SEFIKOL-988029 format. One line per 3 residues: number of its first residue (from 1); their letters; for each residue x, y negated, z negated of N, C-alpha, C. Coordinates in steps of 0.05 Angstrom, whole numbers, plus 5000, padded with zeros to 4 digits. Each point is the difference from the previous one (the first is absolute). Layout:
<nodes>
NUM> A> X Y Z X Y Z X Y Z  ...
</nodes>
This chain:
<nodes>
1> MQE> 2324 1610 2931 5025 5015 5004 5022 4981 5010  4993 4983 5020 5019 4981 5011 5008 4980 4979  4980 4991 4984 5006 4980 4979 5020 5012 4979
4> QQI> 4996 5025 4994 5017 5013 4980 5029 5002 5011  5003 5006 5026 5026 5001 5012 5014 4972 4999  4984 4979 5005 5011 4973 5000 5010 4993 4971
7> LEQ> 4984 5008 4980 5008 4994 4973 5026 5015 4992  5002 5025 5009 5025 5015 4995 5024 4987 5013  4996 4990 5025 5022 4987 5014 5008 4974 4986
10> LKR> 4981 4986 4989 5006 4975 4986 5015 5006 4974  4993 5021 4987 5014 5008 4976 5029 5007 5006  5004 5014 5022 5028 5007 5008 5016 4975 5006
13> LEV> 4987 4981 5014 5014 4974 5006 5006 4985 4974  4982 5001 4981 5004 4986 4975 5024 5011 4985  5003 5026 5000 5023 5013 4987 5026 4992 5015
16> KYE> 4999 5000 5026 5023 4994 5016 5010 4972 4995  4982 4980 4999 5008 4972 4997 5005 4992 4971  4990 5016 4981 5008 4995 4972 5030 5003 4997
19> ATG> 5012 5019 5014 5029 5005 4998 5016 4976 5009  4988 4983 5017 5014 4976 5010 4995 4976 4983  4983 5003 4980 4993 4977 4983 4979 4982 5013
22> QDL> 4988 5008 5022 4981 4984 5014 4971 5010 4995  4982 4982 5000 4972 5007 4995 4987 5009 5027  4984 5021 4999 4988 5010 5024 4982 4979 5014
25> NSY> 4987 4985 4984 4982 4979 5012 5017 4980 5016  5024 4993 4991 5017 4982 5015 5008 5012 5026  5006 5026 4999 5008 5014 5025 4977 5001 5020
28> LEG> 4976 5006 4990 4977 5001 5018 4994 4973 5012  5004 4979 4984 4996 4973 5011 5020 4993 5022  5025 5008 4995 5020 4996 5021 4994 5016 5025
31> LFE> 4991 5025 4996 4993 5017 5022 4977 4988 5017  4981 4988 4986 4978 4987 5014 5009 4977 5017  5020 4985 4990 5010 4977 5015 5019 5007 5022
34> ADF> 5011 5024 4998 5020 5008 5020 4988 5003 5028  5015 4993 5021 4990 5003 5027 5003 5029 5009  4985 5007 5021 5002 5026 5011 5028 5003 5014
37> LNY> 5010 5025 5000 5025 5005 5012 4997 5005 5030  5017 4987 5016 5000 5003 5029 5023 5019 5008  4995 5014 5022 5020 5018 5011 5027 4986 5006
40> WDY> 4998 4976 5012 5025 4986 5008 5016 4990 4975  4985 4995 4978 5014 4992 4976 5013 5024 4986  4985 5023 5000 5009 5024 4987 5027 5010 5011
43> IHL> 5003 5000 5027 5024 5010 5012 5019 4978 5008  4994 4975 4992 5016 4977 5006 5006 4998 5031  4979 5002 5015 5002 5002 5029 5014 4976 5012
46> DTL> 4992 4976 4991 5012 4976 5012 5030 4999 4996  5009 5008 4976 5028 5001 4994 5014 5021 5017  4987 5024 5001 5012 5022 5015 5005 4993 5029
49> LTL> 4982 4985 5012 5002 4994 5029 5020 4977 5005  5012 4989 4979 5020 4979 5004 5028 5010 4995  5003 5026 4995 5026 5012 4993 5016 5008 5024
52> QIK> 4990 4996 5025 5015 5008 5024 5014 4975 5011  5024 4996 4991 5015 4976 5007 5022 5008 5020  4997 4992 5025 5019 5008 5021 5025 4983 4999
55> RTT> 5021 5012 5012 5025 4986 5002 5004 4989 5029  4983 5009 5018 5001 4991 5028 4972 4993 5010  4999 4992 5025 4974 4993 5012 4988 5024 5015
58> LPD> 5013 5022 5000 4991 5024 5015 4976 5013 4985  4977 5004 5014 4976 5010 4986 5003 5028 4989  5016 5018 5013 5002 5027 4991 5016 5002 4974
61> EEV> 5013 4979 4992 5014 5001 4974 4979 5003 4977  4977 4988 5004 4979 5002 4979 4990 5029 4998  4999 5015 5022 4994 5028 4999 5020 5015 4982
64> FII> 5025 4993 5005 5022 5013 4985 4998 4995 4970  4994 4975 4993 4997 4992 4972 4977 5015 4987  4976 4998 5012 4976 5012 4989 5004 5030 4996
67> YHQ> 5012 5013 5020 5004 5029 4998 5016 5007 4975  5022 4986 4996 5017 5006 4977 4987 4993 4974  4984 4979 4999 4985 4993 4976 4980 5022 4993
70> VTE> 4986 5010 5020 4981 5022 4996 5015 5025 4990  5023 5005 5011 5016 5023 4992 5007 4999 4971  5009 4976 4991 5007 4997 4972 4976 5004 4981
73> LYF> 4976 4993 5009 4976 5004 4983 4995 5030 4998  5004 5015 5022 4997 5029 4998 5021 5012 4982  5024 4990 5001 5021 5009 4981 4991 4996 4971
76> KLI> 4987 4978 4995 4991 4995 4973 4979 5020 4992  4982 5007 5019 4980 5021 4994 5013 5027 4993  5021 5006 5015 5014 5025 4995 5013 5000 4973
79> LLE> 5012 4978 4992 5013 4997 4974 4980 5002 4977  4976 4990 5005 4979 5002 4979 4993 5029 4995  4998 5016 5021 4994 5029 4996 5023 5014 4987
82> LEQ> 5025 4995 5008 5023 5013 4989 5004 4993 4971  4992 4975 4993 5002 4992 4972 4981 5016 4982  4976 5005 5011 4981 5017 4985 5011 5027 4994
85> LAN> 5013 5012 5021 5012 5026 4997 5023 5000 4980  5016 4979 5001 5023 4998 4982 4991 4998 4971  4978 4986 4996 4990 4995 4973 4982 5022 4989
88> ATE> 4994 5020 5017 4983 5022 4991 5015 5016 4978  4986 5005 4978 5013 5014 4978 5003 5030 5004  4983 5011 5018 5002 5028 5007 4996 5003 5030
91> VNP> 5011 5022 5011 4997 5006 5028 4975 5016 5005  4979 4985 5008 4975 5013 5008 5001 5002 5031  5002 5025 5010 5004 5003 5029 4979 4986 5017
94> EFF> 4975 5000 4992 4979 4988 5016 5002 4970 4999  5006 4989 4977 5004 4971 4997 5023 4991 5018  5022 5015 5000 5023 4993 5016 4994 5003 5030
97> RER> 4986 5021 5006 4993 5004 5029 4983 4977 5010  4980 4992 4985 4983 4978 5009 5015 4974 5005  5018 4994 4982 5016 4975 5003 5019 5002 5023
100> IVR> 5012 5023 5004 5019 5004 5023 4985 4999 5026  4975 5009 5000 4983 4998 5024 4997 4970 5007  4996 4984 4980 4997 4971 5005 5026 4988 5012
103> VNR> 5023 5008 4988 5025 4990 5010 5004 5009 5029  4993 5025 5006 5003 5009 5027 4982 4985 5020  4976 4993 4990 4982 4985 5017 5012 4972 5006
106> YFE> 5012 4988 4981 5013 4974 5004 5023 5003 5020  5017 5020 4997 5022 5004 5018 4990 5006 5028  4979 5016 5002 4989 5006 5027 4991 4975 5014
109> TLI> 4987 4982 4985 4990 4975 5011 5024 4983 5009  5021 4999 4984 5023 4984 5007 5014 5011 5025  5002 5026 5002 5013 5012 5023 4985 4995 5026
112> HSF> 4973 5003 4999 4984 4995 5023 5000 4970 5007  5002 4983 4980 4999 4971 5004 5025 4990 5014  5021 5017 5001 5025 4991 5013 4997 4995 5030
115> KVM> 4977 5008 5011 4994 4994 5028 4998 4969 5003  4993 4986 4979 5000 4971 5001 5028 4990 5006  5020 5012 4988 5027 4992 5005 5010 5010 5027
118> MNG> 4992 5024 5007 5009 5012 5025 4989 4986 5025  4974 4994 4999 4986 4991 5024 4986 4973 4997  5002 4988 4976 4985 4976 4995 5016 4974 5003
121> MEP> 5025 5002 5010 5016 4976 5004 5013 5002 5027  5003 4977 5013 5015 4999 5025 5030 5003 4994  5014 5019 5012 5028 5003 4995 5016 4974 5004
124> TQF> 4993 4985 5020 5015 4975 5005 4997 4980 4977  4975 4999 4989 4996 4982 4977 5015 5010 4976  4999 5026 4995 5013 5011 4977 5030 4995 5001
127> MKF> 5012 5004 5023 5029 4996 5003 5008 4972 4995  4981 4981 5004 5006 4972 4994 4997 4993 4971  4976 5006 4989 4996 4991 4972 5016 5016 4980
130> RMA> 5009 5024 5007 5015 5016 4980 5026 4986 4992  5011 4984 5018 5025 4986 4994 4996 4978 4980  4975 4991 4995 4994 4980 4980 4996 5012 4973
133> LLP> 5001 5027 4998 4994 5014 4975 5025 5009 4985  5024 4998 5013 5024 5010 4988 5006 4987 4972  5009 5016 4981 5005 5029 5001 4978 5016 4987
136> ASG> 4975 4989 5000 4978 5015 4988 4995 5026 5015  4990 5020 4986 4995 5026 5011 4980 5015 4983  4984 5017 5013 4982 5017 4985 5016 5019 4981
139> FQS> 5025 5003 5005 5018 5015 4982 4998 4988 4972  4994 4974 4998 5000 4987 4974 4974 5003 4984  4983 5018 5008 4975 5005 4985 5006 5015 4974
142> VQY> 5000 4986 4978 5007 5012 4975 4977 5020 4991  4976 4994 5008 4978 5018 4992 5004 5028 5011  5011 5002 5025 5004 5027 5010 5022 5014 4985
145> RLI> 5021 4986 4991 5021 5012 4984 4989 5010 4974  4981 4985 4988 4987 5009 4975 4983 5025 5005  4986 5000 5023 4984 5024 5007 5018 5025 5000
148> ELA> 5023 4998 5012 5018 5023 5002 5008 5009 4972  5006 4981 4982 5009 5007 4973 4977 5010 4983  4976 4992 5007 4976 5011 4985 4993 5028 5010
151> CAP> 5010 5007 5024 4994 5026 5012 5021 5021 4993  5025 4992 4997 5021 5020 4997 5023 4990 4982  5014 5019 4988 5024 4992 4985 5021 4987 5018
154> ALQ> 5016 4982 4989 5019 4986 5016 5019 5018 5015  5006 5024 4988 5017 5019 5013 4990 5008 5028  4974 5002 5003 4989 5008 5026 5002 4977 5021
157> LVE> 5007 4976 4991 5002 4977 5018 5029 4993 5006  5019 5014 4988 5028 4995 5006 5006 5007 5029  5017 4985 5013 5007 5006 5028 5008 5029 5003
160> SES> 4994 5011 5023 5003 5029 5004 5028 5010 4995  5020 4984 5009 5028 5008 4997 5010 5002 4972  4987 4986 4982 5009 4999 4972 4981 5015 4981
163> RSH> 4978 5010 5010 4979 5011 4982 5010 5025 4985  5015 5017 5013 5009 5025 4987 5019 4995 4977  5012 4976 4999 5020 4994 4980 4989 4980 4980
166> ANN> 4974 4994 5001 4989 4978 4984 4986 5009 4974  5000 5027 4995 4986 5010 4977 5011 4988 4974  5026 4997 4998 5012 4991 4976 5003 4970 4998
169> LSL> 4990 4986 5019 5002 4970 5000 4978 4989 4982  5005 4977 4988 4980 4986 4985 4979 4989 5018  4977 4992 4989 4979 4988 5016 5010 4976 5016
172> EEQ> 5015 4983 4986 5011 4976 5014 5018 5008 5023  5016 5020 4996 5019 5009 5022 4984 5013 5023  4979 5014 4994 4983 5011 5021 4987 4978 5016
175> LEK> 4991 4979 4987 4987 4978 5014 5020 4985 5018  5025 5000 4992 5021 4988 5017 5004 5016 5026  4993 5026 4999 5004 5017 5024 4973 5006 5013
178> IYW> 4979 4985 4994 4974 5005 5012 5001 4995 5030  4985 5016 5014 5004 5002 5030 4996 4973 5014  4982 4983 4991 4994 4976 5016 5022 4979 4998
181> RKG> 5017 5002 4980 5023 4981 4999 5018 5004 5024  5005 5025 5007 5017 5006 5022 4987 4992 5026  4974 4999 5001 4986 4992 5024 5002 4970 5006
184> ATV> 5010 4984 4981 5003 4972 5005 5029 4991 4998  5017 5017 5011 5028 4993 5002 5008 4999 5030  5020 4984 5005 5009 4997 5028 5015 5025 5008
187> LAT> 4991 5013 5021 5011 5026 5008 5030 4999 5005  5010 4978 5012 5028 4999 5008 5018 4995 4975  4991 4986 4980 5017 4992 4977 4992 5013 4974
190> GKK> 4975 5009 4998 4990 5010 4974 4992 4979 4980  5002 4975 5008 4993 4978 4982 4970 4996 4998  4991 4990 4977 4972 4995 4996 4991 4977 5018
193> TLT> 4976 5003 5011 4988 4978 5015 4990 4979 4980  4996 4976 5010 4988 4979 4984 4972 5008 4990  4986 5014 5017 4974 5011 4992 5001 5016 4975
196> LER> 5020 5018 4998 5003 5017 4976 5010 4983 4977  5019 4983 5004 5011 4984 4978 4978 4983 4987  4983 4988 5016 4978 4984 4988 4979 5017 4986
199> FEE> 4995 5023 5011 4981 5018 4988 5010 5009 4973  5025 5008 4998 5012 5009 4975 5000 4978 4980  5007 4976 5008 5000 4977 4982 4973 4995 4987
202> KYN> 4979 5003 5016 4973 4994 4990 4988 5024 4985  5005 5024 5008 4985 5023 4990 5015 5021 4985  5027 4999 5000 5015 5022 4987 4991 5005 4971
205> DRI> 4996 4979 4985 4993 5003 4971 4972 5012 4998  4982 4991 5017 4972 5011 4999 5000 5029 5008  5015 5007 5020 5001 5028 5009 5011 5018 4978
208> LRF> 5021 4991 4987 5012 5016 4978 4980 5003 4977  4986 4979 4992 4981 5002 4979 4978 5020 5007  4990 4998 5025 4979 5018 5010 5010 5029 5000
211> AKK> 5025 5004 5009 5011 5027 5002 5003 5012 4972  5008 4985 4980 5002 5009 4973 4973 5007 4989  4980 4983 5005 4973 5005 4990 4988 5026 5012
214> YEH> 5005 5005 5025 4988 5022 5014 5018 5025 5001  5024 4999 4987 5019 5022 5002 4988 5027 4993  4983 5000 4979 4989 5025 4990 4970 5001 5002
217> INL> 4988 4982 5016 4971 5000 5004 4993 4997 5030  5021 5000 5017 4993 4998 5029 4986 5026 5009  4987 4998 5022 4983 5022 5010 5016 5025 5004
220> GFK> 5023 4998 5013 5016 5024 5005 5010 5013 4974  5007 4985 4980 5009 5011 4975 4977 5015 4987  4976 4989 5000 4977 5013 4987 4992 5025 5014
223> MSS> 5002 5000 5027 4991 5022 5016 5020 5023 5000  5025 4995 4995 5021 5020 5004 4998 5023 4979  4987 4995 4978 4998 5021 4980 4976 5019 5003
226> LDW> 4983 4995 5020 4977 5016 5004 5007 5026 5015  4983 5020 4996 5004 5026 5013 4987 4999 5028  5016 4995 5021 4990 4996 5026 4993 5026 5015
229> KSP> 5004 5022 4987 4990 5025 5011 4971 5006 4993  4989 4984 4982 4973 5003 4991 4980 4991 5022  4982 5018 5008 4980 4992 5020 4983 4976 4992
232> ELE> 4996 4996 4974 4984 4978 4991 5012 4973 5007  5026 4999 5004 5014 4975 5006 5002 4995 5030  4989 5017 5016 5003 4997 5029 4989 4974 5011
235> PLK> 4976 4991 4991 4989 4974 5009 5018 4977 4994  5012 5000 4975 5018 4979 4992 5026 5002 5017  5009 5024 5004 5025 5004 5016 4997 4989 5028
238> MQL> 4976 5004 5012 4996 4991 5027 5000 4969 5001  4990 4987 4979 5001 4971 5000 5028 4989 4995  5016 5014 4984 5028 4992 4997 5015 5002 5025
241> REL> 4996 5022 5015 5013 5004 5025 4992 4978 5020  4974 4993 5000 4991 4979 5018 5013 4973 4993  5001 4994 4974 5013 4975 4991 5029 4999 5009
244> DEQ> 5014 5022 4996 5029 5001 5009 5002 4995 5030  4983 5012 5015 5001 4996 5029 4992 4972 5008  4980 4989 4987 4990 4973 5007 5022 4980 4994
247> ANI> 5011 5001 4975 5019 4980 4992 5028 5003 5012  5008 5025 5004 5028 5005 5007 5005 5010 5028  4978 5004 5015 5003 5007 5029 4984 4980 5017
250> HWP> 4974 5000 4997 4983 4984 5018 5003 4970 4996  5003 4990 4976 5004 4972 4995 5026 4989 5012  5023 5012 4993 5025 4991 5013 5000 5004 5030
253> LAH> 4987 5021 5010 4998 5004 5029 4984 4977 5013  4980 4991 4987 4984 4978 5011 5018 4975 5004  5017 4995 4980 5019 4978 5002 5020 5005 5023
256> FHS> 5009 5025 5001 5020 5007 5020 4989 4996 5028  4975 5008 5005 4988 4997 5026 4997 4970 5007  4993 4984 4980 4997 4971 5005 5027 4988 5007
259> AMR> 5021 5008 4985 5027 4990 5006 5009 5008 5028  4993 5025 5008 5007 5009 5026 4986 4983 5022  4976 4993 4995 4984 4985 5019 5012 4972 5004
262> YLN> 5008 4987 4978 5008 4972 5002 5030 4996 5001  5015 5019 4988 5029 4995 4996 5018 5018 5017  4990 5022 5010 5017 5018 5016 4996 4994 5029
265> KPP> 5013 4978 5009 4996 4990 5027 5027 4995 5014  5001 5006 5025 5025 4994 5014 5005 4970 5001  5026 4992 4999 5024 5016 5004 5011 5011 4974
268> AVI> 4988 4994 4977 5011 5009 4974 4979 5004 4980  5006 5016 4979 4982 5003 4978 5002 4975 4983  4976 4988 4993 5000 4975 4986 4997 5005 4970
271> AAT> 5015 4985 4984 4998 5004 4971 4973 4991 4989  4991 5012 4979 4975 4992 4987 5004 4972 4988  4978 4987 4992 5002 4972 4990 5019 4998 4977
274> GGT> 5000 5020 4982 5017 4999 4977 5028 5012 5005  5005 5008 5024 5026 5012 5006 5002 5029 4991  4977 5012 4992 5001 5028 4991 5006 5019 5022
277> NWQ> 5013 5021 4993 5008 5021 5020 4976 5018 5005  4980 4990 5014 4974 5014 5002 5002 5027 5014  5019 5004 5018 5001 5025 5014 5009 5023 4982
280> RYL> 5016 4994 4979 5009 5020 4981 4983 5000 4975  4987 4977 4994 4986 4997 4975 4971 5011 5002  4986 4995 5022 4972 5007 5002 4994 5029 5006
283> PPK> 5014 5014 5017 4993 5028 5006 5001 5018 4975  4978 5013 4993 5000 5016 4975 5019 5024 5001  5007 5009 5023 5018 5023 5002 5028 4994 4989
286> FQK> 5007 4974 5000 5026 4993 4990 5000 4997 4969  4979 4987 4989 4999 4994 4972 4991 5025 4984  4981 5015 5011 4988 5023 4986 4992 4993 4972
289> IIF> 4984 4978 4998 4988 4993 4974 4976 5017 4996  5000 5016 4978 4978 5018 4994 4992 4996 4971  4976 4991 4995 4992 4994 4972 4996 5026 4984
292> FPF> 4989 5020 5012 4991 5024 4986 5012 5025 5012  5026 5005 4997 5013 5023 5013 4988 5027 4991  4988 5001 4977 4989 5025 4989 4975 5010 5015
295> VWT> 4989 4983 5018 4976 5010 5015 5008 5006 5029  5026 5000 5006 5010 5006 5027 5019 5024 5000  5002 5014 5022 5020 5021 5003 5027 4988 5008
298> DEE> 5021 5015 4996 5026 4991 5009 5001 4994 5030  4987 5017 5015 4999 4997 5029 4986 4974 5008  4978 4994 4986 4985 4975 5006 5017 4976 4993
301> MDS> 5015 5001 4978 5016 4977 4993 5024 4997 5018  5011 5022 5010 5023 4999 5018 4993 4986 5026  4975 5004 5009 4991 4988 5026 4983 4975 4995
304> WGR> 5003 4987 4977 4983 4978 4992 5001 4977 5021  4977 4994 5010 4997 4977 5018 5010 5003 5028  5014 5022 5005 5013 5004 5026 4980 5002 5023
307> AGV> 4979 5016 4996 4980 5004 5021 4986 4974 5006  4994 4984 4979 4986 4975 5005 5015 4981 5017  5026 4998 4996 5017 4982 5016 5001 5009 5028
310> EKN> 5005 5026 5004 5004 5011 5027 4974 4999 5016  4977 5003 4986 4975 5000 5014 4988 4973 5006  5005 4981 4981 4985 4975 5001 5017 4975 5007
313> TVK> 5026 5003 5004 5016 4977 5005 4990 4985 5025  4997 4973 4996 4991 4983 5022 5023 4995 5019  4996 5003 5026 5021 4994 5019 5004 4970 5002
316> PF> 5025 4991 5002 5005 4971 5002 4991 4990 5027  4996 4974 5001 4991 4987 5026 5022 5004 5021
</nodes>
């Protein structure tokens, strides 16, 4: 029985390698000569551990770098799941629910991991090495901007003051009014920070291409046509609500709490490394970014994020 299974596997391999123009015997000879795979080679561990290049001699800067690198890897995991949903030819509620559960698990891990930022660095060290990072900022994470566009139509991401008038705008015009652009302007003058200018220079074209690609296949677009009064969709609805809360309330609040810990100190509020207006940009009650408005009541959307800020705001030193 085992010999028969081996013969069948060999026949399958023969068919596979015939398509490449290679002889199966040559492949088997190469396989025999090949070395065994090691864990450290498979994940490129030696290279990975050399990617933490500090700008100062302060040891806690390495904590800061590693945390952000890990965060970007989780963003990549989230994008992998959202890409599967975007490419799905039909909306299978169970398939979508399972993938959104994965996304929520990643977000939950990220939110809990923010304790590394909150309590894993000495404030005195952070206040010193942060000045060597200008004008770099976590604001410049393009992967997170892509996550937002994979989750919701651009209209849902337009700054709150302009959203009601943005229905008739083109996709390009909506992207110009996207909420995070306003978050990286100087409050006193309204001018763009260097952080935003450099981000736009590097990523504007990529963001536009991504937005066009996902315009009619993003998660919010696909979900909006379903009958949300149906009891059968309740498990999926709960996962969408959780994703909205994780991404648009708890995640920005985690950043807000961290900024409060390190930057809201007497005698004055300190600007973030990129000069972003973090006090107005991070609290979700101001932006009211909601990916899936069709799974929320008007009352819930009106009070979006307000309770979280009032309950969880970290007191300044």
